[in-house]
N, C-alpha and C positions, 0 to 999 in steps of 0.2 A: 630414485625410482618413483615412477608415477603410481599413486595408490589406486587400488581397485575402485571402480565406481559403476553406478547404473544411472543412465540419463534417459528421462522420459518426458516428452513434451508433445502431446497430441493436439496442438493448437495450430490451426491455419492462420498465419499472421499476414495481413495485407497492409503494407506500409507505403505511403507515398502521397504526394500532393494530388488532391482530387479523389482519393480513394473512398471518401465518404459517399460519392455517387455510385458506388458499387454495393451499397447496403441492400437495396431491393433484390438485386441479382443473387447475392449470397444468402439472404433470408429465404429465397425461394428454394434453395437447396436443403433447407433445414426443416421447414414446417409450413403449415397452412394458416395457423392462427397464433399471433404473438401477443404476449403480455409485455408491453413496453414499460420498463422500470426506469424512472428518472426523478430528478429533483423537482422542486415546486416552481422554479421560475427561470433559471438561466438558459435552459435549452429552448424555452419558449421565446425569451427575449432575443436570442441570437439566431433564431429561425431554424435551428437544427431539428427540433422536434417536428415542425411542419414539413420540412424536407423529408425526414424519415417516413412520416405518415404517407406522404405523396408517393414515395418510391414503393412502399408496401402496397398501396392501392393500385398502382400501375401494374404490379405483378399479381394482382388479385389475391393478396394475402390479407386476411382479416386481422384486426388488432384491437386490443383493449389497453387503455392507458391507466397506468398506476403511477401517479406523480406525487407521492407522499414522502419520498425519501428526503431525509435531512442529514447533515453531518453527524457522524457517529451513529449509524442506523441501529435501531433497537430490535429486540425480538418481537415486540408488538407490531412494528412496521412490517417485518418479514412475515409474520403469521397472517396479517391482514392481506398482504400481497399474494401469499400462497393460497389463501381461501378464495380470493377473486379468480386466480388462475384456474383453480379446480372448478369453481362454479360456472365459469365462462368457457370451460373446455379448451383452454389454451394448450397448444402442443409444443411450444418453445418460448423462451424468454429472451428479450432483448434488453441489455443494460446500456443506457445512454447517459453518459456523464463521467464524473471523476470516480475516485475510489469508493466513495460512499454508495453511489448508484450501482456500480459494478459489484461491490461486495453484497449489497442487498439483493441484486438480481441472482447472484450465484446461490445465496442462501435460500431465496424463494424457490429456485429450481429444485432444490433438495426437498423442501417441505411440501411443495405442491405435489410432488410425486408420492411421498410417503403418507401424507395426510396427518403427520404428527407435528406438534409444535416444534419450532426450530431448536429450542433449547435442549430437547431430547437428543438431538444430533450433535450438539456442541459440548455439553457438560460431561466429558468422559470421566470425570472424577465423581460423578453421581451414580447411585445404584440403578436409576431408571434410564441410563444412557442407552441409546440405540444407534448402532453403526448404520449409516445410510447405505442403501443397496442400489438405489436408482435415482436419477435426476432428469428433469427436462433438459433438452439441449439448450445451449446458451450462445447467443451472439453478443459479443462485447464491443462497444463503440466508445473508445477513450476520448474524452474531450479536455482533459487537464494535464496529464502526464505527471504522475507523482507516486502512485502506490504500486504500479506494476501489475494491477489486478487483471489487466487484459491478457497477461501471459503467464499467470500463476494459478494455482489450485487452492487459494487461500481466501477466506472471508473473515471479517471482523464484525462482531455483533455485540451490542451492549444489552445486558439484562436490566430492565427498568426497575425491577424489584430489589435487586441486590447491588446494582452499579458495577457488576463484573463485566469486563470487556476483553474476553479472550479472542485470540486469533485461532482459527481452526482450519484444518486442511482435509481435502478429500480429492482423489483423482476424478470423482464425478463432477467436480466444480471447475475443471479445465474448460474454458470456452471452446465450443466447436470451431468458431471463427472469431478472430479479433481484427478490427479495422482501426488503424491509426493514421490519421490525416493531419500532417503538420499545419495545413491551412486553417483547420479548426482551432488550433491553439492560439491563433492570432486574436481570438476573442477573449482570451484569459487576461484579467486585470493584473497589474504589476505585483501587487501584494500576494495574490494567489500564485503567481508564477514563482515568487521567492519561496513560498511555503511548500509548494509541490516539488520544486527543484531540490530543496534541501532534503525532503523525504527520499528522493531518489538517491542522494548522496549517502544518507544513513543506511539504506538498504544495501548499497554496494560496499560500503566500508564494513558493515557488520558481516555481510556474507564473506568478505575477503578474510576477516580475522576469526571467523567462526571455527570452533573446534571440529565441526563437520564440513568445513569448507570443501567444495567440490572441485576436482581438477579442471573440468570444463569451465565452471563458473569463475574460477580464479582468473582466467583469461578475459572473460566477459566483464568481470568487476573492474579490472584494471582499466579497460577501455572506457567503461561507463563513468568511472571516477574522473578520468581525464576529461571527458566531455562535459561533465557537470562543472568541474572547477574552471574550465575555460569558457564555457558558453552560457552558464547561468548569469554571471555578471553582465555579459553582452546582451542577453535577452532583457535584462532589467534596464539597461541603458536605452535600448530601442525596442519598444514593445512590438514593432512591426518587422523585426529582424527575423525573417522566415528561416534563414540558414541556422541561426541559433536555436530556434524553436524545433527545427527538425532534429538537430543533434540531441536536444533534451528528450524529445519523444523517443528517439532510438535508445538513448540511455535508460529510459524508463522501461522499455521492453526487456533490455538486458538485465535490469535490476529485478524485474518480475521473475525471469527465468532463474536467476540466482536465488531469490527468496524461496522458490519452490524446492531447490536442491540443497542449499547451504544454510537456510533458515536465518532468522534474526538472532540477536544476542541479548545481553542484559539491558542494553539501551532501550529496546522496544519493550522488554519485560517490565521495566520501571515506568515507562510512559503510559502504558495501557490503563493501569488503575487510576492514574491522574486524570486522563480524559474521561474515564468511566465515572468517577466521582464528581469531577468539577466541570465537565463539559468543555474543556479547553480544546483548542485546535491541535490536532495530533502533532504536526511537524513543529509547531511552536514549543510544545512540550519537549520534543526531541532536541530542539535547539538549546533550550535551557539546561538540559541534562548533559549534552554532548561533551563539553570540556571536562567535567568531572568524571564522566564515564571513561573518556579517553585516558585521563590521568590514572585512573584505577586499573585499566585493562592493559596498558601499554607493555608492561614487563612480562606479560604472559605470552606475547608473540612479537617480540621487538623487531624481527626481520621483516614481518609484514607491515608493521607500523612505519618502519623506515622506508619501505616502498611507497607507502601513502605520503610520507614526508617528501619524497622525491617528486611526486605528482603535484605537491604544493610548492615545488620549487627549491627544496632544500637539497644541498649537496655536501659530500665529504663530511668533515668533522662538525659542520653546522646541522647535520641531520640528526637531531636529538629529540627526546621527548619534550623538553622545555620549549624548543623552537617550534616543534609541530603544534604544540598548544597555542603558541602565539599566532602562528599562521591560521589556525582554525578560528581563533577569536577575531582576527582581522577579517577573515572571510565572512563570518557572521555579521560583523559590522558593515561590511560592504553590501551585503544583501538585506540589511536592516532586520536581522533576526537575532541581534545581540540582546537577549532577554533573560530575566530571572523568573523562577517559578512564581514568586510573590507578585510580580507584575502581571502575571496571567490570572491571578485570583486564586492560586493554590494556597491552602492553609494546611499546616502540619500539626493539627491538634493531636493526632495520634499517628505518627508516621509508621509505626509498626504494623498498623492495619494495612497500609499501602504496601509495605514491604512483604507482609505475609501473602497478600493477594498476588503480588508479582511471582512469588514462588508457587502459590497454589495453582493458578491457571495459566501462567506464562513460564512455568518451570523449565520447559525445554530451552527457552532463550537464556535463562539463568545458567543452565548447564553448558550451553554452547559457548558461553563467554570465555575469552582467553584466560581470565582469572575468575574462578567461580566465587560468587558472593553469597554470604548468609544474610540473615535479617539485619544484623547490626551494620554490615557493610552497606546495604541498601539505604538504611536510615542515614548513615553518614553522607552518602552521595546526595540524597534528597536534601538534607539540611544545608550542605555546602552549595547547592544549586539554587537556594532561595535568594 
């Protein structure tokens, strides 16, 4: 029997080659003055920022540029962007970039409307937490394909004072419109393609085996996993393979929809403190943790992991935990993400601090895991991933 579910996705998604040229038209349906939230260099170098600004001016839409976003965006970056949006009377936010830019844009949209520091809307475990009630409308333009941020209601922000890096969700952070143009992805370097592609795979695998896995998203996740396993290696062989880029971009949309409804699991819960404390690249941390996470989690949902095994080409009696682990390790080698935490600069001086942080502010992911972990379980996985 299909279990009961609620499905909510108030995002207009525009997908296709050349869809970037519709930015001005779509922006004109949202507001009159945009805060453009982007990174410091890539969208300038590849010409996307200039193209966006030209389209806005053509539609007589004023804009203010906020280009201070960096990987693992912080509460300080978000608060500064929100202040500028209020001071310059922006009535909507455009996120232009990968997951960091889009996450920052969504968080800025909340804080700009409330006037409060973003951490007041994030830290639900603190006494001064304030549930957000309004946000500026958001136009999301995905340029990387990795986090699914263009189709979900989630943002990830790091606190510079505490190194806490929680993911937080609000229906107010669904973009009004998302534009995904596979042509844009041709500008993404090979290493970044591998990193963002593996992030897609993690979102879909975790959503598929999550304890709150969603019936609609089960179907989406299966297809997204198939696309990543088949097309990520192809995109890395030929960086101008538009067909592979398109499938990865589509898989990323599906992964974002899944993340909204099925959520992440222990894998993401363990990684967030690592990138919060050590500033490592998120998907590299996921790659280092993935084999030991899979080994720990497999027995909690073996039928789902067997389906994942079949996507990796395993059949019949060969479709076992041990063989799936080998397939995953081979896949990581193929995409050049076969790494250990120590190689990324992670130190386990006090691994229990990291484990407790996973439970403190990523506890939902810990509980969603097929096998729920305690502090000692997390410590063992971290140590085995070094």
